[in-house]
C-alpha positions, 0 to 999 in steps of 0.5 A, a space after each residue: 681398610 686393608 691391603 697388601 703393601 708388599 708380598 708379606 705385609 698385611 695392612 689394616 688401617 683404622 678409618 680415621 681422618 681428622 678432616 672428617 672430624 670423627 668422634 674422638 671417643 672411638 679411640 677409647 672404644 677401639 682396642 689393640 692387642 699384641 701377645 707373646 706366645 706365653 699368655 702375656 700381652 700388651 693392650 690398651 685403647 687406640 687412644 693410649 688410655 687404659 680403659 680396662 683393668 687388664 690394659 697395659 704395655 706389659 702384662 707378663 705371664 709368670 710361673 704359678 702362683 703369680 700368673 699374669 701380672 700388670 707390670 707396666 701400665 702406661 707411658 705418658 708422652 710429651 714432646 718439646 718442639 723446636 719452638 720450645 713448646 711442650 705437647 702431651 699426645 698420650 691420650 691419657 684418661 685421668 678421671 671421668 671429669 677430665 678426658 685428655 684427648 690430645 691423641 685425637 687431636 694429633 693422631 693422623 693414622 692408626 694401622 696394623 702392619 702384619 698384626 702389629 700396631 703403629 700410630 702416626 702423629 702429626 704434631 704441628 707439622 712434626 711427624 712421629 711414629 710409634 710401634 709396639 711389639 713383643 719378642 716371641 716367648 718373652 715377657 718383654 715389650 718394645 715401644 719405639 718412637 721414630 722421628 720422621 721429619 726431614 729437619 729439626 729436632 724433637 725432645 721426647 719425654 715419657 713418664 712410665 706408670 705402674 701398679 704391680 698387680 695380678 691383671 684380674 685384680 681390682 684397680 683399687 688394690 692399695 699401692 701405699 708406698 713407692 717401689 724401689 728403683 735400682 740403677 746401674 749404668 743404663 740398666 734400671 730395675 723397679 722392684 716390688 714385693 711378694 715375689 714379683 720379679 723386677 721390672 727392668 728397663 733398657 733404653 735404646 736411642 740417642 741421648 737417652 736417660 732415665 731421670 728419677 724424681 723420687 716417685 709420684 702417685 696419681 689416680 687413673 680412671 678406667 671407663 670400661 670397668 665402670 661400665 662393667 660394675 667394677 672398681 674403676 679408680 685406682 692408683 699408679 706410681 711413676 719413678 720419673 721420666 725417660 728422655 731422648 732427643 731425636 733428629 730426623 730418621 732417629 728412633 728411641 725404643 723403651 724395652 721393658 721386661 721381666 726377663 733376665 738381662 742377658 735375654 733382654 739385651 740379646 736382641 736390639 730393637 731393629 733385629 727384634 722387629 725384623 725377626 718378628 716380621 719374619 715370624 709372622 710372614 712364615 705364619 701366613 706362608 704356612 697357612 692353607 693357600 685359601 686363607 693367605 690373602 685378604 681379611 682371612 690372612 689377618 685372622 691367620 695372624 689373630 689365630 697366633 695370639 691364642 696358641 701359647 706355651 703355658 709358662 705358668 705351669 712349668 710341670 707341663 713342659 718338664 713332663 712333655 720335654 722328658 718324653 721328647 714332646 712339647 707343650 701347647 695350649 689355647 687361651 680362650 680369649 683376651 683379656 681375662 680367660 685362661 685356657 679352657 678345655 671346651 674352647 681349645 677343642 672347638 678352636 683347634 681345627 681353625 687355629 692350628 690345622 687351617 693355619 698349617 700348625 699341625 705339630 702344635 695341634 699334636 702338642 695340644 692334644 697330648 698336653 690335655 691327655 695328661 690331665 684326664 681325670 675320671 674320664 674328663 678333661 679340665 673345663 679350665 685352668 684358673 689363673 696362676 694355678 697348676 691344676 684344672 677344674 673339671 666341671 664340664 660335660 662337653 669339653 671331653 666330648 669335644 676332645 674326640 672331635 678335635 682328635 678326629 679333625 687332627 687325624 684327618 689333616 695329619 694321618 698321625 696314627 702314632 698319636 691315635 695309638 697313644 691316646 686310644 686307651 685314654 679315649 676308651 677309658 673316657 667312654 667307660 667312665 661315661 657309661 658307668 657314670 662319673 663326676 657331676 652326675 655325668 653318665 649314661 641313662 641305662 633306660 635309653 642310652 642317652 647321656 645325662 648330666 647335672 649337679 646342683 650349683 654347677 653349670 656343665 654345658 657351654 651355656 655356663 653363666 653363674 653368679 654366686 649360687 645362681 646358675 643361669 642356664 643349668 640345663 640339667 638333664 639330657 641336653 641336645 648338643 651333649 647327646 649329639 657329641 656323645 653319639 659322634 664320640 661313640 661313632 669315632 671310637 668305633 672306627 678307631 677301635 676297628 682300625 687299631 684293635 679289631 672288628 669284634 671290639 668295635 661292635 661294642 661302640 657301634 651298639 652303644 651308638 645305635 641305641 643313642 641314635 634311636 632314642 635321640 630321634 624318638 625323644 628330642 623331636 618337638 613336633 609342635 615347633 618343628 625343631 628339637 627340644 633343648 633339654 629332655 628329662 630335665 627340670 623345666 618344661 612339660 614333662 622335663 622337656 625344655 622347648 626353648 629355641 636355641 642354636 644347640 640343636 644344630 650339632 645334631 647334624 653339623 658334626 662328622 656323624 649326625 645323630 638326627 635323621 636326615 629328613 629333619 635337617 632342613 626343618 631345623 636349619 630353617 627355624 635356626 636361620 629364620 630366628 637365630 641367625 645374625 650377620 655376626 653369629 647366632 643368637 643363643 635364644 629366640 627373641 620373644 622368649 620370656 628370658 630373652 635379653 637384647 643387650 649384654 651390658 651392665 654389671 656382672 649379674 646383668 651380663 650373665 643374665 643375658 650371656 646365653 639368653 639371646 646374646 649373639 655368639 660369633 663361634 656358632 656361625 661354624 656349626 651353622 655353616 656346617 649344617 647349611 652345607 649338609 642340607 645344601 651340599 653344593 651351595 658354597 656361595 650362600 654359605 660364604 655370604 654368612 661370613 661377610 659381617 665379620 670382615 667389617 668387624 675386624 675394624 671394630 672393637 679389637 682391631 684385627 680380631 673377632 669379639 666373643 659376643 654381640 648384642 642380640 639386636 641391631 646394631 649388634 654391638 660387640 661385647 665380652 672379650 675383644 678377641 676370642 679364640 673360637 670366634 676367630 677359629 670358626 670364621 677362619 675354618 668356615 672361610 676355608 670350607 666355603 672356598 670351593 
C-alpha cells in the first residue's frame, strides 16, 4: 500500500497484519535495500535475517583491489522490559533446523518512507521503531532505535556480528581467529587483516556502552545460498554487545563505518536523516512532473540506487577531475553486479534523463569514452579491478543509442563534439573487423560476431566452457543496433562535419537496410529469424521465436520495413508478453524452461530460454506505439503488473527476471537497473 504522507514523503507499506496471521516466511523472502552512491549498500530480509551471502548492514565499496566488502553482517537485538523479562526480536536465522521468527511475532509494520526502511515492533505493548540509512557518498550506516511508549523504560542490547570478506566470497570462507578490538573513549575499531580498513563504531544516545566479552563465534545459515547451490553455512564473530537504556521518545543510533573518524563524526544522526530526506526530496522534485507521484515516484528513488561514483576505480575520478569533469557509472543490479556497458547504456535514459539528472548522464557517457578500446566499450568491470572486459558485440552499439537520447534531452553539442571522433573510430573498427569476430560481412554489409568460448550478445549465459546461447553469426538485434548507429552517425556527421562526409554512413546504412529485409524475414512464421548465417538451424538460420526481433523497429531508426511491423508485434504479444516483461523464448520450444531456479548450471540453462525479463517491456511498448501511435492507453496498461511487484521481492524496486509461467515468481537480482529504467521511461512515454 502506498500513499503520500506529506508533500515530499512517499510511503510504501508492506502488507502485514498480525491479526490476519500472515505466513512469517514472507519476511524472509521480501528484502530491503539502502545504497550509498558509491556502490556500497545495506540489505537483508525484512525479518532481519541475512539469507544471502550479500546481505549485511554495511557492505562498503572500497578502492581496488578490495571492492565491495561485508563489514557488518547483523545486529542481534534484545530488549529487557520493565518487568525484567528479556525478548529477542532480531529475526536471526541460525540454522535450517532453528528458524527464529521473533520478528514475525512482534513486527507490527514495515514501510519505506522516501525509500528508507522503517520497522515498527510491538513487544508486549512496548513500541520500538527501527530505521536504517546510509549518508550519501559514505561507507557508513546508521541504525537507529526509537522508544515510542509514553512511559516506562527499555533496556536495549545489540550484539554485532561480522565476517570481513568480499561480498561475493563464499560464506564458508574461514574465520579462524578473533579480530582485534581497539577502544578509545566512546570510539571503537574492529581491525582485520589483508589491508581491510578497520570497522569503526560510534554510539549515539543515552547511557550507551560497548561491553567487550572477548569475542564469540557462531555459524549462520543462509537459506537463499542453499537454494542457489552455493555454500550456505558460514562463521561470524562478535566482540560483545552494545547497550543503552531508553526512556519515552529517546533514540539510540549505532554508526558503523570504514571512513575516517572526522568524517564519521561530522554528521549527528538527526542531521544525517534530515539531509538524506532533503536529498531524496530534491531527487523527486528534479524528475519529470509525470513521474513525481504514485508508484513511479518510488521508481525515481529506486533509480538513485544504481547511479554511483565508482570509488573502487580512483583513476577514473582523477582523470575526470583533472579536466574539470566528474565520473559516474551505473550498477547493473543488486546485489552482485558491477557496472556493465550494455546495462548502463540501455538504462541511461530512464535512470538519468527521465529523473532530471542530465549532468550525471553526461558524466556517464564521457566516463565510458575513456575506456574505448579497438572500437569497443567494456562489457563489464570485474569486482575490485581497474580495467574492464570487452567481450560484447552490442554494448558499444547501445552507446550510440544512449548518446542520441542524451542529445535529444539536453542539446549538449559540446559532448557530441568531444565524442564524435571516438564514434567514427568505432564505426571504422566495426567495418574493418575488431575483437571477438565482430565485423561487417563485405558480402552484405551486415554485422556478424562470434568467437568460440564467448557469449557476446545480451543473451550471455555461460557455465564453465558451456555458452548456453552463443548466437554466433548475424544476430537480429545486433544488426538493428548497427543500422541505428549508422543512421545516427550520418546525422551527427552531417551537422558537425558536412554533407559529403555523411554520405559514407548513409551508404553503409542503406546497404544494411536492404540486406536485413531480404535475409531476416522468416516467412513461414511471419516473424524474424533470431540469427542468420550462424551455426544452428537450416542454412545457419535460427528461427527461434525471441523478443530480440522487436529492436528492428523499436529504435529511433527502424531497420525493418513498416509493412512487417504489425506481424512481428502480434507474434511477440501473443507468445512472449507477460504482466512483468517478455519471455526470452517461446513456450513449446525444445529449449524452453519455465523456471529460473536451482544451482548455477540450472539457472543459466534457463536464463535466456524462456525466463521473463522486465526490461524488455521497454522495446515492446516502443514497438507498440510504432504500430499504434495514438494508443497510449493500452500501452500504459502493459505496465500495471509492476505496481504490485513493488511490494514483492525487494520492496520498492523491480527484479531482474521472473519465471516464464504463472505466478511469474521474481528471480535473479532483486533490484535491476534496466528493469527500473525501462518501466520508468515507459511510464513517461505513455503519459499522453
